[in-house]
N, C-alpha and C positions, 0 to 999 in steps of 0.2 A: 543411328542416333537413338531411336526408340523414345521411351518416355523421358530419358535424360534431357533431351532438348527442351521439353516442356518445363521441366524443373529449372533448367538454366534460364529460360526466358522469364519465368515467373519470379525467380530470385532477383534477376537484374531489374525487372520492372518495379519490384517492391522496394528494393534498397537504393538503387541509383536513380531511377525515374520517379520514385515515390508515388507509384500508381496504387491506390488502395485496392486490396483484394479481400473479398468476403467469400466464405465457403458455406454451403448448406449440405450436410451429410444426411441424406434422407433414405439411405439404404446401405447395403454392404460396400465397404471401401477397404480393399484388402491388398496386402503386399506393397509393391511400389506405389500403387494408387493411393495408399494412405498418406504418402508424403505430399501429395498435391494439396489437400486441405491444410496440412501442417505448415505449408509455406505461405499460408494466408495470414492476414492481420487478425481476422476473427473467424471462428468456427461455430456454427449453430448445429446442434444435433437433435434428432427427434426421438423421443422416448419410445422404446419398444420396437422400433424398426431400423434405426441407424446402427452401423457398426464400423469401427475403425480398428485395424490390427495388421501387423506384418504377416500374420498367419491366422487363418480361421480355426475353429475348434477341431476340425478333422486333421489339419496339418499339425496342430499342436499335439494332438494325440499320437499321430504317427511319428513325430520327431522326438517327443519327450515322454510319451506315455501318460501325460496328464489329461484327465477328462474335465472339461469345463464348458459351461454354457456360454453362448456368444455374448449375452448381456453382461455377464460377469467379466468376461475376457476383454471386451472392447465396446460396451454399450454406452448410451448417453450418460448415465449416472457415473459409470466408471471413469470416463474421460473428463467429466466435469468436477467430480468430487475427489477422486483418488489420484489420477495421473496428472490432471491439470492441462491436458492437451487441448480440450475444447473450452469454450468460453460461455456459451449459453445452451440450455436445453429447454425444449418446448414440447408440448403434448402431442401435436400432430403436424402433418404437412402444411395445412392451412396456416397454422400459427408460425411455422417456420418461414413461409413466404412473407407473412406479415412482418416478422421480425427483420428479415432482410430488407424489406422496403423502409422500415424505420431506420435501419443502419445506413442505408444509402442516403436517405433524407438528411441524416446528421453529418454527412461528409462535408468538408469545408469547400466553399466556392474558391475560385481563383484569387479573388480579392479578399481582403480582410472583412469578415462578416460584421454587419451591424447587429445590435441586440434585437432579439426577436420581439415583434410587437405583441406577442402572446405571453409576455412575462406575467407570471402569476405570483400572488403573495405566498408567503411560507405556509406550510400546513399547520404550524403552531405559532402562537405569538412568541416573539423572541424573548420576552420576559419569562416565559415558561421554563427557560433553561435553569433558572434558580431552583425550581422544584425538581428538574430532571437530573441535575448534576449533584452528586453526593457531597456533603460537607467534609467527610473523611476522604482524603485523597487516595486511600488504599481500597476503597469500596468500588465495586463494579457498577456500571450503568449501561444503558443502551445508546451506542453511538448514533444509531439511526434516528432516535428521538431527538438528539441534540441537533443533528443535521436538518431535521424538520423545522427547526427555528431559523435556519440560515438559507437553505436552498428554496427555489420556487416549488410550490406544492406539486407532487407527483412527477417531478422531473428526473429524479435519480434512477438511472438504470444500472444496477449493480453488475460488475464485470467479474466473471468466475465466482459467482455467489456461493457455490458449493465447495470451493477449493480454498484451503488455507484461510479459514474463516476468521482467524485472529486479526487479519488485515482486511479492511473494506476498501475496495476499488470500484469506481463507477463514474459514469458521465452524467452530470446534472446541469441545471441552469441556475444562475445567480442574477436575478433581475434581467433575465433574457439572454445573458451571456453564457455560452456553453463552457463548462469547466470540468476537468478531470479531477475527481476527488480521491485522495489517498488518506485513509484514516486508520488509526489504531483502535481496535475494539478492546474492551476490558471484560474480565470474567474468565470462565473456563469453557473450553470448547472440545467436544467429543471428536476424536479422530475418525475420519470417514473409513479408514482401512482397519478399524478396530484396535489401533495402537493406543499408546498412552494419551490421555487428554492433554490439551495444550493450554498454555497460559496466555491470556490477552495482554496486550502491552509489550509483548516480546516478539522479536522478529526471528522466525525460523528459516531454514534454507528454502522451503517451499514458498513461504510468503515473500521472501526476498526475490525469488524468481518471478513470482506472480506480479509483484509491483514493478520490477524492471521491465517485464514485457508490456505491462499496461502503460508505463511512461513512454516506452519506445513507440507504441501505437499512437498515443496522444500527440507525441512530437511529430510523427509523420502526418497526422491529420490536423495539425496546427491547433490543438485544443490546449488552452492554458491549464496549469496544474495548481490545485489547492491542497496543501498538506495540512491535515488536522492532527496535531501531535498529542499523543498520550503514550509515550514509549519509554520503557525502562531499559532497553538494550537488546542485544542479540542473545539467543539461547546459547548456553554453554554446556559442557559435559561431553562424555564419550559419544553418545548417540548423535549429538549435534555436530561434532567434529567429523564423525564418520559419514554424515549426510552431505558433507562438502560445504558447510555453512560459510567458510572463509571465501571460497570462490563465488558462492551465490551472493554473499554480502557485498563483495567487490563489484559484482555485476550490477547490483542495485545502486550502489554509490556512483558507478560510472555512468549508468543511464540517467540518473538524476543530474549529475554534474554537466553532462553533455546535451541535455534537453535544451532546445533552442527557444522554446515557448516561455511565456511569463511563468514565474514560480512565486506563489504567495503562501506564507506560512501562518498558521494560527495555532498557538500552543494553548491547550486547555488545562493540562495537568502536568504529568511527568514529561521531561525532555532530557533524558540521561544518556551519557556515554556514546558509544558508536551508533546506537539506535537514533540518537538525536542528529548525528552527522548524516546518516542515510536518509532521514526525513527532511532533507534540505536545511540543515543547520546553518548557522550564521557564516561559517567559514566558506560556504559554497556560493555566497553572494546571491541569494534569492532576491527578487525584486522588492518584496516587503516581508517583514516579520512582525506579527502582532501576537500579543498574549492576553489572555484573561487574567484577572488578579490572582487566580488560582494556579497559574503557571509556575512550574518548579524546574528551572534550568540549571544543570550542573553535571559534573563528571559522574556522580553517583549520589544516592541518598545517604544520609548520615549513618544509618545502621550498617549499610554496606561498607562505608568508609571505616567504621569502627571494626568491623570484621576483618577488613583487609589489613589494617594497621596492627590491631591487637589480637588477631585470631589465635596465635600460639599461646599467648598468656591466658586468654579466655578458656581455651581447651585444657591447658594445664590445671587451671583452677577448678574446672568442672570435674576433671579426672581425680584430683586429690581431695575434692570436697572443701577446699579452703577458699576463703574470700580473697579477692584481689587487694593488694596493698593500697593505701589511701592515695598515694601519688598517681597510681595507674587509674584508679576510679575517677579522680579529678580530671586526668587527661582525657579519659573516654567521654566524660560529660562535656568537657570543653569542645571536643571534636564534634559531638552531636549538635551542640549549640551553634558552633561556627558554621557547620554545613547547613543547618536550618536557616541561619541568617543569609547565607550566600545563595540558597535556593529560592529565596523570596523574589517574586517577579519585579519588585521595586529595585532590588540589587542589580538585576540584569538591565532594566530600563535606564538606571542612573549611569551605567557604563556604556550605553549605546549598543548593547547586545540585541535589543529589540527596538523597533521603530516607535511603538506605542503600546501602552496598556489600555485595552478597550473593554467595555462592559458588554454582556450578552445582548442587551437591548439595542446597542448601536453596531453590533458586529456585522450584520448584513449590509448596512449602508457603507460602513468603512471598507469592507472587502470589495464591494462593487466599485467604489471610488478608486481603490488601489488597482483593481483589475482593469478598469477603464484607462487609468494612467499608464499602466504597464503596456497595454495594447497600443498606446500611442507612441511608444518608444520602439525604434527599429530592432529587429532580430539580428543576430542571435542573443538571447538573454542568458549569457554565460558569465556575466560579471566582468570585472576589470582584470584581465590576465596580463600581468606585468612581468617582464623579464628583467633580471638585474642588469645594471649598467655595463658590467664587464662581460656580458654573455656574447 
């Protein structure tokens, strides 16, 4: 049997018996041994001393002729920022053991946990969100600062903080309730592997896989999910397609749809296209959907719609140097105005697409009430799945 029996038992315990598994990589973990931590829910690696790889530097040189240092090949930073295999990196062995103890302490008891008596106020006054959130919906901001107005102070532990940074995932507390946070960051993000920078608010293949794994872990650990939406969609183009974004996106959607824990949605800004679906959009029956007055829910933005409908005419006019005819200009302007009207949060609320429009200063209280309500409903939280009468 060899090591395969260990892999077999670990896999069965994790998926069928739902026994949480945590791994600390504090030294070399090579060849088949690298699969052992990879079969865990969470991997913690130590900077400078830990290594994971199917082959070490010497084997790589003998097999391929490539010369590479162990840290670049499979060190803590490599697996946290580039490959996404690991989930946390710490500075030394002592910090690694401390992190494992924290993770064990956060595991759910057999019965539904009550809110922690150590619930803390938020790091920022909720009304600070008016200053943190930009007036122009296209401008970037720091999602972490916005979350500081909602979550208990110091409670957010970011998951895979170095990997696919356009998406923020982590476990925090909301008035003592543990909650898994999935949020879209805005702005531009430097690629850890030296590749092209990434756009915030866009879901890439890596970020979809990151979120899917995080949701699966939260589901096994019975941690409710809070989706904080500011998403414009999935990345498109040759590079995106070659990265397998369709499969990764489908995995993200499937993990979200099948999660048995409560799912609560807060829309801050954009909520467009397939990205909106993947972030627990209305069609997936999350327990509650709330939006700030700044929420913009729709298939796409007005400018994107203009481009999709009138792209050939716009390109032809630009190439010839001629202006568009008056009817086309009026149609384009009407499209912009109509999309702007339908993107308004009040349009969505009036049609029942959201449960309520809430303000930043009441967000924390409303979310806690919704979370408490959802936790009192029996699992699984997968909505009303109804078969047709003739099925």
